[in-house]
C-alpha positions in Angstrom: 0.0 0.0 0.0 1.3 3.5 -0.9 2.1 5.6 2.2 -0.1 8.7 1.9 0.5 11.9 3.9 -2.1 14.6 4.6 -1.5 18.1 3.4 -3.5 21.3 3.6 -4.1 24.5 1.6 -6.2 27.5 2.1 -9.3 28.4 0.0 -11.8 31.2 0.8 -10.4 31.5 4.3 -10.9 27.8 5.0 -8.4 25.0 5.5 -8.8 22.2 2.9 -7.0 18.8 3.0 -5.8 16.2 0.6 -3.6 13.1 0.8 -0.6 12.4 -1.5 2.0 9.7 -1.8 3.9 7.6 -4.2 6.2 8.4 -7.2 5.7 8.5 -10.9 3.0 9.9 -13.2 0.4 11.7 -11.0 -3.2 10.5 -10.7 -5.8 12.5 -8.8 -9.0 10.8 -7.6 -12.1 12.8 -6.5 -14.7 11.0 -4.4 -18.4 11.5 -4.7 -21.2 13.0 -2.7 -21.4 12.0 1.0 -18.4 9.7 0.6 -14.7 10.1 1.3 -11.3 9.1 -0.1 -11.5 5.5 1.2 -13.8 4.7 -1.7 -10.5 4.4 -3.7 -8.6 2.1 -1.3 -8.8 -1.1 -3.4 -7.9 0.7 -6.6 -4.9 2.4 -5.1 -3.6 -1.0 -3.9 -4.1 -2.4 -7.4 -2.3 0.5 -9.1 0.8 0.0 -7.0 3.7 2.3 -6.3 4.5 3.4 -9.9 2.2 6.4 -9.7 1.9 9.4 -7.5 -1.6 9.4 -5.9 -3.5 12.5 -4.9 -6.8 12.3 -3.0 -8.7 15.6 -2.4 -11.0 15.5 0.6 -14.0 17.6 -0.2 -15.2 20.4 2.0 -16.8 19.4 5.3 -15.4 15.9 5.1 -12.6 14.9 7.5 -10.5 17.9 8.3 -11.5 19.9 5.3 -13.6 22.8 6.4 -17.0 23.6 4.9 -16.9 26.5 2.4 -18.8 29.6 3.3 -21.8 30.3 1.0 -22.8 31.0 -1.6 -20.9 28.1 -3.2 -21.1 26.5 -6.6 -19.2 23.8 -8.4 -16.7 26.2 -9.8 -15.4 26.6 -6.2 -14.7 22.9 -6.0 -12.9 23.0 -9.4 -10.8 25.9 -8.2 -9.7 23.8 -5.2 -8.6 21.0 -7.5 -6.6 23.6 -9.5 -5.0 24.8 -6.2 -3.8 21.3 -5.4 -2.4 20.8 -8.9 -0.6 24.2 -8.8 0.7 23.7 -5.2 2.2 20.3 -6.1 3.4 21.6 -9.5 1.8 18.6 -11.3 2.1 18.1 -15.0 0.6 15.4 -17.2 -1.8 14.5 -14.5 -4.7 12.1 -14.9 -7.9 13.1 -13.2 -10.6 10.6 -12.1 -13.9 11.5 -10.6 -16.7 9.4 -9.2 -20.2 10.8 -9.5 -20.0 14.4 -8.1 -16.2 14.0 -8.6 -16.8 13.7 -12.3 -18.9 16.8 -12.3 -16.0 18.7 -10.7 -13.6 17.4 -13.3 -15.9 18.6 -16.1 -16.0 22.0 -14.5 -12.2 22.1 -14.0 -11.7 21.4 -17.8 -14.3 24.0 -18.7 -12.5 26.6 -16.6 -8.9 25.7 -17.1 -8.6 23.6 -20.2 -6.8 20.2 -20.5 -3.3 21.5 -20.9 -2.0 20.0 -17.7 -3.8 16.7 -18.2 -2.6 13.4 -19.7 -6.2 12.1 -19.6 -9.3 12.0 -17.4 -12.2 9.8 -16.3 -15.8 9.9 -15.5 -16.8 7.1 -13.2 -20.6 6.7 -12.8 -20.8 10.3 -13.7 -22.7 12.4 -16.3 -21.9 15.3 -18.5 -25.6 16.3 -18.7 -27.7 17.7 -15.9 -30.1 15.5 -14.0 -33.7 15.3 -15.2 -36.1 17.6 -13.5 -37.8 14.8 -11.5 -34.5 13.8 -9.9 -33.6 17.4 -9.1 -37.0 17.7 -7.4 -36.3 14.6 -5.3 -33.0 16.2 -4.2 -34.8 19.4 -3.2 -37.3 17.4 -1.2 -34.5 15.5 0.6 -32.8 18.7 1.4 -36.0 20.0 2.9 -36.2 17.0 5.1 -32.6 17.3 6.1 -32.9 20.9 7.1 -36.1 20.2 9.1 -34.5 17.2 10.9 -31.1 18.8 11.4 -29.3 15.6 10.5 -28.6 13.2 7.7 -31.2 10.7 8.9 -31.2 6.9 8.4 -34.8 6.9 7.3 -34.0 8.4 3.9 -30.3 7.9 3.4 -30.2 4.1 3.9 -32.8 3.4 1.1 -31.0 5.9 -1.2 -27.7 4.2 -0.9 -29.1 0.7 -1.1 -30.9 1.7 -4.3 -27.5 2.7 -5.7 -26.2 -0.9 -5.7 -27.2 -3.5 -8.3 -29.8 -6.1 -7.2 -27.1 -8.9 -7.1 -24.8 -6.7 -5.0 -27.5 -6.4 -2.3 -27.5 -10.2 -2.0 -23.7 -10.8 -2.2 -22.2 -7.9 -0.3 -24.3 -6.7 2.6 -21.2 -5.7 4.6 -19.9 -3.5 1.8 -23.2 -1.8 1.5 -23.4 -1.4 5.3 -20.0 0.2 5.3 -21.0 2.6 2.5 -24.1 3.6 4.5 -21.9 4.2 7.5 -19.7 6.6 5.5 -22.8 8.4 4.3 -24.3 8.7 7.8 -21.0 10.2 9.0 -21.2 12.9 6.4 -21.7 16.3 8.2 -25.0 17.9 7.6 -23.6 21.1 6.1 -21.4 19.1 3.7 -24.3 16.9 2.6 -26.5 20.0 1.9 -23.7 21.9 0.1 -22.8 19.0 -2.2 -26.4 18.3 -3.1 -26.9 22.0 -3.9 -23.8 21.8 -6.3 -25.5 19.0 -8.2 -28.8 20.9 -8.4 -27.2 24.1 -9.7 -24.5 22.7 -12.0 -24.5 23.3 -15.7 -24.4 20.6 -18.4 -20.9 20.1 -19.9 -21.6 17.8 -22.8 -19.4 19.7 -25.2 -16.5 19.6 -22.6 -16.7 15.8 -23.0 -17.3 15.5 -26.7 -14.7 18.1 -27.7 -11.9 16.7 -25.5 -8.5 16.2 -27.1 -7.3 13.9 -24.4 -8.2 10.2 -23.7 -11.2 9.9 -21.4 -12.3 6.9 -19.5 -16.1 6.4 -19.1 -17.2 3.7 -16.6 -20.9 3.0 -16.4 -23.0 0.6 -14.3 -25.7 -1.4 -15.9 -28.0 -1.0 -12.9 -27.0 2.6 -12.0 -30.2 4.2 -10.5 -28.6 7.7 -10.5 -27.1 7.8 -14.0 -29.2 7.1 -17.1 -27.0 5.1 -19.5 -29.1 6.6 -22.3 -27.5 9.9 -21.5 -23.8 8.9 -21.5 -23.6 6.1 -24.1 -24.6 8.5 -27.0 -22.2 11.1 -25.7 -19.4 8.6 -25.4 -19.9 7.7 -29.1 -19.5 11.3 -30.0 -16.2 11.5 -28.1 -13.2 10.7 -30.2 -10.9 9.4 -27.5 -13.5 7.8 -25.3 -12.8 4.5 -23.7 -16.2 3.3 -22.5 -17.0 0.3 -20.3 -20.3 -0.8 -18.9 -20.0 -3.0 -15.8 -22.6 -5.7 -16.1 -23.1 -6.4 -12.4 -22.8 -2.9 -10.9 -25.0 0.0 -10.0 -23.4 3.3 -9.0 -20.4 1.8 -7.1 -18.4 -0.3 -9.6 -15.2 0.1 -7.5 -17.0 -1.8 -4.7 -19.3 -4.1 -6.6 -16.9 -5.4 -9.3 -13.5 -4.3 -7.8 -11.3 -6.7 -9.8 -12.7 -5.7 -13.2 -13.0 -2.1 -12.2 -9.4 -1.9 -11.0 -8.0 -3.6 -14.1 -9.9 -1.2 -16.4 -8.6 1.9 -14.5 -5.1 0.6 -14.1 -4.8 -0.2 -17.8 -6.2 3.3 -18.8 -3.8 5.1 -16.4 -0.7 3.0 -17.1 -1.1 2.5 -20.9 -3.6 4.9 -22.5 -2.7 8.1 -20.5 1.0 7.4 -20.5 1.0 6.8 -24.2 -0.9 9.9 -25.2 -4.1 8.1 -25.9 -2.7 5.6 -28.3 
């Protein structure tokens, strides 16, 4: 396992944290909503020591402080830029799960791909959510604000629904651990991250116009992401490397870790390092 050290930087008068370790070509992994950097543990072990690993910890999670409002997804993209600049990273590969993918799309929209060797959207979407899903998020936020906590009553069913049917039977402990991470998400972070998703803009052209190799990983049973959104977009993307995990929902790194790890490792090691060849 790569030894990671925690570092800090300042953004909008707050202290933000990230973990970094290893040597070689840099890869930065951004976790999703109500999660943390441990979602990448198995993948980091599979990648091995030949890459430098950077794990941002999003505001409100761990020792990263919540950003003062109003906040939008550009703030999160600026924080990724701050890490890249602080560490003087070049030819970096960015990978984002769910919300993490939205942040990468916003980063590229703001700052271009010049410092990147490639990037990846993992169970993530370049389009905005349909109106009915946005309304569900708004309703959940109303409950959260009323209750003053991220309550089990609605979070547990939401996370369970994010796993494929066969995963619910085969890996109850994995699902229970993911639920525990979600329930430990601070209230203000949960609210802020959902608001980012509600307010974000579609970035379809950021995907389809990319000049870099891009990895797109989908789950056949993903309840959050509509495959009918991303598959057509991936076909319009010249350097897209698209994979659909046949036994996964929204958490391929947990549901099919061996297949998932091999796909990402091959993309990072071969495709990104060889300029997309």
